[in-house]
C-alpha positions, 0 to 999 in steps of 0.5 A: 500500500505504501508503494501505491500511495507513493505512486499516486503522489508522484503521478499527481505531481509529475503530470501537472508539471509536464503539462505546465512545461508544455505551456511554458515552451509555447512562445508568443508570436514573433518571439518578442518575449526575448526582445528579438526584433527591437533595435536602437536607431541613430536619431542624430540628436540628444534632444528629448523626442515627445511624439512620433507619427507617420503614414508608412514604414518609409515616411515616419516623423519624430519631434520634440524638445527645442523644435526638433523635427526628424524624418525617417525615409526607410534608410535613416533619420534626417533632421528637418528645419521645423521653423520653431524653437518651441518644444513639439508635443504632438503631430498628425496629418494626412500625408508626408507633405501635409501634417500639423504639429503643436507644442509649447506657448500655443505653437501650431505649424502646418507642413505642406508640399515641402514648406511650413508656416505658423498657424494662429491658434489664439492661445498661449497655452501649452498644446499637447496633442492633435488629431483630425478626421480630415484637414478641415476637421482637426482638434488640438488640446492642451493645458487648462482644458484648452481645446481648439478646432480647425475647420480648414480656414481658421482655428477657434476655441471650444468649450471643454467644461474643464480646467484640467490639463488635457494631454491627448485626443483621438477620434473615430469620426467627426462625431466621436472624438475623445480627449483625456488628461490630468486627474483621470478627466475624459471628455467626448465630443458628439459633434455638438458639444464636449461632454464629461465621461466617468473614467473610473480613475484619478491618475493622470492620463497621458495618451489614448488610441482606438480601433473604433468608437467602441474600442479605445484604450487610454494609459497614464500614471501608476500603470493606469490602463482603461478601455472604453467599449460603451463605458470606461473600465480598468484593464489589468495592468503590470506593476506600477510604471508610468505609461506615456504612449499607446498604439496598436492594431486591435484589442489583442495587439497593443503596445504601451511605452513609459518608464519605471519610477522605482528603477528609472528604466524605460519600458515597453509592454505588450498586450496580446488580448489575454495578458501583459508581458514585457518584450523589451527591458530597457537598461539605459534609463531613457524613458519612452514617451510615444509609440507608432507603427505602420503595422504590428510588425513595424513599430517605432518608439521615441523618448528621452535623449533622442532615443528611437527604437524600432521593432521589425517582426518579419524583415522584408526587402524595402519596396518603393523609393523615398519620396522626393523633397520639394522646395517651396517658393519662399514667402514671408510666412513660409520656411522651406523644409530642408534636410540637414546634412548628417552622418550616415545613421546606423542601427544597433541592436541593444547590447550588440553592435552591428554594421549598417544594414544595406538590405533586408531579406525575408526569412528563407522558406523552411529556414527555421522552426516556428514556435507552433512547431516547437510547441507541437513537438513539446506537447507530443513528447509530454503526451508520450511521457504521460502515456508511459507513466500511466502504463508503468503505473498500471503494470505496477498496480496490477503486479502489486494487487496480484502478488497477495492473491498468489500468496493466498493461493499458495497458502490455500494449496498448502493448507491440506498438507499442513492439516494432514501433518498435524493430524497424522503422526505416522509420517512426521518427517515426510509431513515436515518436508512437504510443509517446508517445500510448500513454504519455500514455494510461497517465499519464492513467489513473494520474492519474485513479486517483490523483486519485480515491484522493486524494478518497476519502482526504480524504473518509474523514478528513472522515468520521472528524472529523465522526464524532468531533464528532457523538459529542461532540455526542450525549454533551453533548446527552444530558447536558444533556437530562437536566438540563433534563428534571429541571428541568422536572419540578421546576418542575412539582412547584413549580407 
């Protein structure tokens, strides 16, 4: 019975452990769990970058402190003349040659067809964000509850109903626009007026992004993450960091950036629809302020000291050519946007210097094993181990139950002989010999059963030990394989 109890205990411990091992081997798509795909880009500046926006993977703009304005053309970042020395906090547009930036002291500038000019917003408040459905339907928000509206010809102030600083604005249509800011303030514009909404949080909200009028995510201080479908509700979020930027393609593909107050490190978190996890742990103390992507496999993040990070899930050969730079006819109110000569930028994978890539290649067909394949292999091995364990347990159980019955049968067979010996005194020597032979047979059977039970028990423990070792080997092999596959793709890209 002690053997059976030990077996039962071992099975209840080992089988769940094997199943958990199989679950841990399954890796998220894109292998982002190890930070693969994220790289640092040379921005050519040490100024803080507050915002990023673009229209494609070869037309991305970043801006920030001191009027810094950069453009990425698919090959490298170039510095542009912004025409302002005020800090730029937000940008939005309809094309690479028609976009608006907002910033400190009520700064509003429009860049169109290679030129830029200042726009009169009628406020000196710090403007923090801008969004529009079209160039004749644009909203800008800022400190003190400031909301401005551009109808295509002029900016005008709107009544917000709050004096709280507003830090972000986003909409799904001209009749469904949202703004949020300090103290958990959230407003909604229905096409006629701005109305307050209950956010359910008191922390400052710094950014929001949506996928439809019924699917919006906002982030802020203290790891605040709230989601609006019809009403705002909190989402489970990790730790206690400060979130400053959010972007995604759907409710199950969300990137969040910010900083960790306790360690001072910048951070990136990712939400896959069921849980949060950290694809990249920054160790250089640079906080991140904004994030944007052309799709879920091509994402940019910006932050302190000119930090620009780029995530590429599946590198592909660049298509198209950079758009030509147009020179505007100088006027009294127009400043031409001219690229400033800079050194050839290089991109460095965090922690590992690499040469400047000249071209990228798609992963070769059959050149690597996908995470789903590794998962299937791991689950198959675990299943076979479980079947073997159950089979061994069944055999041992059968033998343990069979051994007592064999003993009982032998004792029953020997009982008449023993009785005959006790009743018959005529042949004591023969009776004693028969009794001894019967006892010896019983002892032999029991010894055989015990020996077999011992061998099966040792075999079971060996199987458990090897299962654990195999599980650790599978996990390490999968993790190392992803790293090697990533390096192969990077070397292919460099070649």
